[in-house]
C-alpha positions as CSV (number, residue, x, y, z in Angstrom):
1,M,-51.3,-16.1,4.0
2,R,-51.7,-13.7,1.2
3,K,-49.5,-11.0,2.6
4,T,-46.7,-13.7,3.2
5,I,-46.7,-14.7,-0.5
6,L,-46.8,-11.3,-1.7
7,A,-43.7,-10.8,0.6
8,M,-41.8,-13.7,-0.8
9,G,-42.6,-12.5,-4.2
10,I,-41.1,-9.1,-3.6
11,L,-38.0,-10.9,-2.1
12,A,-37.6,-13.0,-5.1
13,S,-38.1,-10.3,-7.7
14,F,-35.4,-8.1,-5.8
15,A,-33.1,-11.1,-5.5
16,S,-33.5,-11.7,-9.3
17,A,-32.8,-8.1,-9.9
18,A,-29.4,-8.3,-7.8
19,E,-26.3,-10.1,-8.4
20,I,-24.3,-11.1,-5.8
21,Q,-20.4,-12.3,-6.1
22,T,-18.3,-14.1,-3.7
23,Y,-14.4,-14.3,-3.3
24,L,-12.3,-15.9,-0.9
25,K,-8.3,-15.2,-0.9
26,T,-6.2,-16.9,2.3
27,A,-2.9,-17.6,2.7
28,L,-0.3,-19.5,4.8
29,E,3.2,-17.6,5.0
30,Q,6.4,-18.7,6.5
31,R,9.2,-16.3,7.2
32,F,12.8,-16.8,7.6
33,Y,15.3,-14.5,8.8
34,F,19.0,-14.9,7.7
35,Q,20.4,-12.9,10.8
36,D,20.0,-13.1,14.7
37,A,17.8,-10.3,15.5
38,A,19.2,-6.7,16.6
39,Y,16.8,-6.4,19.6
40,A,16.0,-8.9,22.4
41,Q,12.7,-11.1,22.1
42,Q,12.7,-11.3,18.4
43,E,13.0,-14.8,16.6
44,N,14.4,-15.9,13.2
45,S,11.5,-17.2,11.9
46,D,7.3,-17.0,12.3
47,I,4.5,-18.5,10.6
48,S,1.3,-16.5,9.9
49,L,-2.1,-16.9,8.1
50,F,-4.8,-14.5,6.6
51,V,-8.2,-14.4,5.5
52,E,-9.5,-12.0,3.2
53,P,-12.9,-12.8,2.0
54,E,-15.1,-10.4,-0.2
55,I,-18.9,-9.9,-1.1
56,Y,-19.9,-7.9,-4.1
57,Y,-23.7,-7.1,-4.3
58,S,-25.3,-5.0,-7.3
59,F,-28.7,-4.2,-7.9
60,N,-30.5,-1.3,-9.6
61,E,-29.7,-2.8,-13.2
62,G,-26.0,-2.3,-12.1
63,A,-26.3,1.1,-11.2
64,D,-25.9,0.4,-7.3
65,S,-23.3,-2.0,-5.5
66,V,-22.1,-2.8,-2.1
67,N,-18.5,-4.1,-1.6
68,F,-17.6,-5.8,1.5
69,K,-13.9,-7.1,2.3
70,P,-12.9,-8.0,5.7
71,F,-9.2,-8.8,6.8
72,F,-7.9,-10.9,9.4
73,R,-4.3,-12.1,10.4
74,Y,-2.7,-14.3,12.8
75,D,0.5,-14.2,13.4
76,S,2.6,-17.0,15.8
77,R,5.2,-14.3,17.1
78,D,3.8,-11.0,17.1
79,D,0.5,-9.8,19.0
80,E,0.7,-6.5,17.3
81,R,0.6,-8.2,13.8
82,T,-2.4,-10.4,15.0
83,H,-5.2,-8.1,13.9
84,A,-8.3,-7.4,11.8
85,D,-9.3,-4.8,9.3
86,I,-12.1,-3.8,7.3
87,R,-10.3,-2.9,4.0
88,E,-13.6,-2.2,2.2
89,L,-17.2,-1.7,3.4
90,N,-18.7,0.8,0.8
91,W,-21.8,1.6,-1.4
92,L,-21.2,2.9,-4.8
93,H,-23.8,4.4,-7.3
94,V,-22.8,5.0,-11.1
95,G,-24.6,7.7,-12.8
96,D,-24.4,9.5,-16.1
97,E,-20.6,10.5,-16.3
98,W,-20.5,10.6,-12.5
99,E,-19.9,8.2,-9.6
100,L,-20.6,8.7,-6.0
101,K,-18.9,6.2,-3.3
102,A,-19.3,6.3,0.6
103,G,-18.6,4.0,3.1
104,I,-14.5,2.4,3.9
105,S,-12.5,2.2,0.7
106,K,-9.0,1.5,-0.4
107,V,-7.9,4.3,-3.3
108,F,-4.4,4.1,-5.1
109,W,-2.4,7.0,-6.8
110,G,0.8,6.5,-8.4
111,Q,2.7,5.0,-11.4
112,T,6.6,4.3,-10.0
113,E,7.8,0.8,-8.8
114,S,10.4,1.5,-5.7
115,Q,8.0,4.0,-3.8
116,H,4.8,5.6,-4.0
117,L,4.9,9.3,-3.0
118,V,1.6,10.5,-3.9
119,D,-0.1,7.6,-2.6
120,V,-1.7,9.7,0.8
121,I,-5.3,8.7,1.1
122,N,-5.0,5.3,3.0
123,Q,-3.0,4.8,5.9
124,T,-0.3,1.9,5.8
125,D,-0.8,-1.4,7.5
126,F,3.1,-1.6,8.3
127,V,2.8,-4.8,10.2
128,E,1.9,-6.4,6.9
129,A,5.0,-5.8,4.7
130,I,8.1,-3.7,5.1
131,D,7.4,-2.2,1.6
132,G,4.3,-0.1,2.9
133,E,2.1,-1.7,-0.2
134,E,-0.8,-2.8,2.2
135,K,-3.1,-0.1,3.4
136,L,-5.8,-0.1,5.8
137,G,-9.4,1.1,4.9
138,Q,-10.2,4.5,4.9
139,P,-13.6,5.8,5.8
140,M,-14.4,8.2,3.0
141,V,-17.1,9.9,0.7
142,Q,-15.9,10.4,-2.9
143,L,-17.5,12.2,-5.6
144,S,-16.4,11.9,-9.4
145,L,-17.0,13.4,-12.4
146,Q,-16.1,11.6,-15.7
147,K,-15.7,14.1,-18.6
148,D,-14.2,14.4,-22.0
149,W,-11.6,16.6,-20.3
150,G,-10.4,14.0,-17.5
151,T,-11.9,12.8,-14.1
152,V,-12.1,14.9,-11.1
153,S,-12.5,13.0,-7.7
154,L,-13.3,15.2,-4.6
155,F,-12.6,13.0,-1.3
156,A,-14.0,13.6,2.2
157,L,-12.3,11.5,5.0
158,P,-13.9,12.1,8.2
159,Y,-11.8,9.8,10.6
160,F,-8.1,9.0,10.7
161,R,-6.5,5.5,10.8
162,E,-3.6,5.5,12.8
163,R,-0.2,3.3,11.5
164,T,0.2,-0.5,12.9
165,F,3.7,-1.0,14.3
166,A,5.4,-4.0,15.2
167,G,5.1,-5.2,18.9
168,L,8.2,-6.3,21.0
169,D,8.5,-9.6,19.7
170,G,8.1,-8.8,16.1
171,R,10.6,-7.6,13.6
172,F,11.3,-4.2,11.3
173,R,11.3,-2.2,14.6
174,G,13.7,0.3,16.6
175,P,15.0,-0.6,19.9
176,L,12.2,1.4,21.8
177,R,8.7,0.4,21.7
178,I,6.3,2.8,20.0
179,D,3.2,3.4,21.8
180,T,0.4,3.1,19.6
181,D,-2.0,3.6,22.6
182,N,-1.0,7.2,23.3
183,P,-0.3,8.9,20.1
184,I,0.0,12.7,19.7
185,Y,-2.1,15.0,17.4
186,E,-1.6,18.5,16.1
187,S,-5.5,18.7,15.4
188,Q,-7.5,19.3,18.2
189,D,-9.9,17.0,16.7
190,E,-7.5,14.4,16.8
191,Q,-8.8,11.2,14.8
192,Q,-11.9,13.1,13.8
193,N,-10.4,15.9,11.9
194,L,-11.9,16.1,8.7
195,D,-9.2,15.9,6.0
196,W,-10.2,16.5,2.3
197,A,-8.4,15.6,-1.1
198,L,-8.4,16.6,-4.8
199,R,-7.4,14.5,-7.9
200,Y,-7.5,15.4,-11.5
201,M,-6.7,12.6,-14.2
202,H,-6.7,12.4,-17.7
203,Y,-5.1,10.7,-21.0
204,F,-3.3,12.9,-23.5
205,G,-2.5,10.6,-26.1
206,D,-0.3,7.9,-24.8
207,V,0.6,10.1,-21.6
208,E,-1.6,9.5,-18.3
209,I,-1.4,12.4,-15.9
210,G,-2.6,12.9,-12.6
211,L,-2.7,15.7,-10.3
212,S,-3.6,15.7,-6.8
213,Y,-3.9,17.8,-3.6
214,F,-4.4,16.7,-0.2
215,D,-4.7,18.8,3.2
216,G,-5.3,17.0,6.4
217,T,-3.4,14.4,8.8
218,N,-0.2,13.3,7.9
219,R,-0.3,9.4,7.3
220,E,3.5,9.3,8.1
221,P,4.1,9.8,11.8
222,G,6.9,11.5,13.5
223,F,7.9,10.3,17.1
224,V,8.3,11.8,20.3
225,P,10.5,10.3,23.1
226,D,8.7,9.9,26.5
227,M,8.2,7.5,29.5
228,D,5.7,4.6,29.9
229,G,6.6,4.5,33.7
230,T,9.9,3.3,33.7
231,E,10.1,2.3,30.1
232,P,11.2,4.6,27.5
233,V,8.9,5.0,24.4
234,L,8.3,6.6,21.2
235,R,4.7,8.1,20.8
236,P,3.6,8.7,17.0
237,Y,3.1,12.2,16.3
238,Y,0.5,12.9,13.4
239,G,0.5,16.6,12.3
240,Q,-1.5,18.2,9.7
241,M,0.2,18.5,6.0
242,Q,-0.8,20.2,2.7
243,Q,0.5,17.8,-0.2
244,T,0.5,18.9,-3.9
245,G,1.3,15.7,-6.2
246,L,1.8,15.0,-9.8
247,D,1.9,11.5,-11.0
248,M,2.6,10.6,-15.0
249,L,2.9,7.6,-17.0
250,A,3.9,7.9,-20.7
251,V,4.2,5.1,-23.1
252,V,6.7,5.1,-25.7
253,G,6.8,1.9,-27.9
254,A,7.9,-0.7,-25.6
255,T,9.2,1.9,-22.7
256,L,7.1,2.9,-20.1
257,Y,8.2,6.6,-18.2
258,K,7.1,7.0,-15.1
259,L,7.1,10.0,-12.7
260,E,5.9,10.9,-9.2
261,A,6.6,14.1,-7.4
262,I,5.3,16.2,-4.3
263,H,5.5,19.1,-2.4
264,R,4.8,18.8,0.9
265,E,4.4,21.4,3.6
266,T,3.7,20.9,7.5
267,D,4.4,22.5,10.8
268,R,7.9,21.5,11.0
269,E,9.0,21.2,7.6
270,E,8.5,21.8,4.0
271,F,10.3,19.9,1.0
272,Y,10.3,18.5,-2.2
273,A,10.7,15.1,-3.3
274,L,10.4,12.8,-6.7
275,T,10.9,9.4,-8.0
276,A,11.4,9.1,-11.7
277,G,12.5,6.4,-14.1
278,F,11.6,3.8,-17.1
279,E,10.8,0.1,-17.6
280,Y,11.6,-1.3,-21.0
281,T,10.4,-4.4,-22.0
282,S,12.1,-7.0,-24.4
283,I,9.6,-9.1,-25.9
284,G,10.4,-12.8,-26.8
285,V,14.0,-12.7,-25.6
286,L,16.4,-14.8,-27.7
287,N,13.1,-15.8,-29.8
288,S,11.9,-17.5,-26.7
289,V,8.5,-17.0,-25.0
290,Y,9.8,-15.1,-22.2
291,D,9.4,-11.1,-21.8
292,I,12.2,-9.6,-19.6
293,G,11.7,-5.7,-18.5
294,W,14.6,-3.5,-17.4
295,L,13.6,-0.7,-14.7
296,M,15.7,2.1,-13.4
297,E,14.2,4.5,-11.0
298,Y,16.1,7.4,-9.3
299,Q,14.8,8.8,-5.7
300,Y,15.5,12.1,-4.7
301,D,14.4,13.7,-1.2
302,E,15.1,17.4,-0.7
303,R,15.6,16.6,3.1
304,D,18.8,14.6,2.5
305,E,19.6,12.7,5.4
306,Q,16.7,14.2,7.5
307,A,14.2,12.3,5.1
308,T,11.8,9.7,6.8
309,S,11.9,7.7,3.6
310,L,14.4,5.2,2.7
311,G,15.0,7.1,-0.7
312,Q,16.5,10.6,-0.4
313,N,19.1,10.1,-3.2
314,D,19.0,6.5,-4.4
315,L,19.0,4.8,-7.6
316,M,16.9,1.5,-8.3
317,V,17.9,-1.0,-10.8
318,G,15.9,-4.1,-11.3
319,S,14.3,-6.7,-14.0
320,R,11.0,-8.2,-14.3
321,I,10.5,-11.6,-16.1
322,V,7.4,-12.7,-17.4
323,F,7.4,-16.7,-18.4
324,N,4.2,-16.3,-20.5
325,D,2.8,-19.6,-19.5
326,I,-0.7,-20.7,-18.5
327,D,0.4,-20.3,-14.7
328,G,1.2,-16.7,-15.0
329,T,4.7,-17.0,-13.6
330,E,6.3,-13.8,-12.9
331,V,9.7,-12.8,-11.1
332,L,10.7,-9.4,-10.3
333,I,14.5,-8.7,-8.9
334,A,15.6,-5.0,-7.6
335,F,18.5,-3.5,-6.1
336,I,18.5,0.1,-4.5
337,Q,21.7,1.7,-3.7
338,D,22.3,5.0,-1.9
339,L,24.2,7.1,-4.0
340,D,25.6,8.9,-0.7
341,N,26.8,6.3,0.9
342,S,28.1,3.3,-0.8
343,S,27.7,0.9,2.2
344,S,23.9,1.8,2.4
345,R,21.7,-0.6,0.1
346,S,18.8,-2.6,0.1
347,G,17.0,-5.2,-2.5
348,Y,14.0,-7.2,-2.9
349,I,12.3,-10.2,-4.9
350,E,9.1,-11.3,-5.9
351,A,8.0,-14.3,-7.3
352,S,4.7,-15.9,-8.0
353,S,3.0,-18.6,-10.1
354,R,-0.5,-20.2,-10.0
355,I,-0.3,-24.2,-9.0
356,N,-3.9,-24.5,-10.6
357,N,-7.3,-22.6,-10.5
358,N,-7.2,-22.1,-7.0
359,W,-3.9,-22.4,-5.5
360,K,-0.7,-20.2,-6.1
361,W,2.9,-19.7,-4.6
362,R,4.4,-16.7,-3.9
363,V,8.1,-16.0,-2.6
364,D,9.2,-12.7,-1.3
365,G,12.2,-11.4,0.3
366,W,13.9,-8.3,1.4
367,F,17.5,-7.8,2.4
368,F,19.2,-4.8,3.8
369,S,22.7,-3.4,4.5
370,S,23.8,-0.2,6.1
371,D,27.0,1.0,8.8
372,Q,25.6,4.3,9.1
373,P,23.4,4.6,12.2
374,T,21.7,8.0,10.8
375,E,20.3,5.7,7.9
376,P,16.9,4.6,7.7
377,T,18.1,1.0,6.7
378,Y,20.4,0.8,9.8
379,L,17.4,0.0,11.7
380,L,16.6,-3.1,9.4
381,R,20.2,-4.1,8.9
382,R,19.8,-7.4,10.6
383,D,16.1,-8.0,9.4
384,D,16.8,-9.9,5.7
385,Y,14.2,-12.4,5.1
386,V,12.5,-14.7,2.9
387,Q,8.8,-15.5,3.0
388,L,7.2,-18.4,1.4
389,S,3.4,-18.3,0.8
390,L,0.8,-20.6,-0.5
391,E,-2.4,-18.7,-1.5
392,Y,-5.8,-20.3,-1.7
393,Y,-8.5,-18.5,-3.9
394,F,-11.9,-19.1,-4.5
């Protein structure tokens, strides 16, 4: 009896010294495509649901914490888009001018709006969104040193995550099925190849600068034609790469100047790429409560037509409208024009607002145009869509 009381006392004292916080994000999403599909088996609409709970547990007077964020999506059309992932499951210890994190995490590097060249730690969850913003959880150990002269972070990445792709029933795909069950790796260790990365970040007055280096498995696959029985397929090829990156954000009055630049070397190619631009915000336009931001970014890739990204010599212009209301209403509209081919262009819209403390609506849309088969947007030329989302937070 005494042992039971003692055990209960220990547990009670431990629980009182710890803090548990729970969150939940879930949404019902409906997509409508404006054109008939370019390939068979694809429909003009689909509905999906995702659930993303989060549990945050801190102890040791806040010096240690554990964060767990699983993710699950169900899609009515595409079996490949119905999937689950652990976005985060990690332990963090905060010391005096240093931090150590181990487990599954998400890390974001970058500053520009239209594309993120330097962001290479996490794999893209491509079935989630066409813009590549959604990422899979990455197993890692991260050590960060925080000094007056800047923050240095060292990453050890012991396991590689393969990119997700739409199935035959899904949109945003080419004419051939991608055989995700039979990837090809340059490294003999395949998914167990030990990748590593290093990043330095510091503020110099109103300028934030990040310098990064990555050595490991390329998150962006190439594709090798093959046969699966009598069916022609594409097998993802994950080579090794070394990438040096620079990202910068400078604040000058009401203007943000942004830059991302990389040099990447693989067994097949070596190239430079950059995205650079600015965002100027007009506060209280015409004596109203609205703020309007004007965006412009230039995208360059040395590979030109051989580039795998959408932007090789492209210009993005856009506008961000902030309503400054209690519901946090915002609208972002952007247009991207290929400067080498007047018929190749794309655009997107993002709008959202809270309904109350727990509910929020979103509208997202992408639009593509191209008549050149060599352009990346040509594969997406019939995939214009708008997505309506009703999100719940708790």
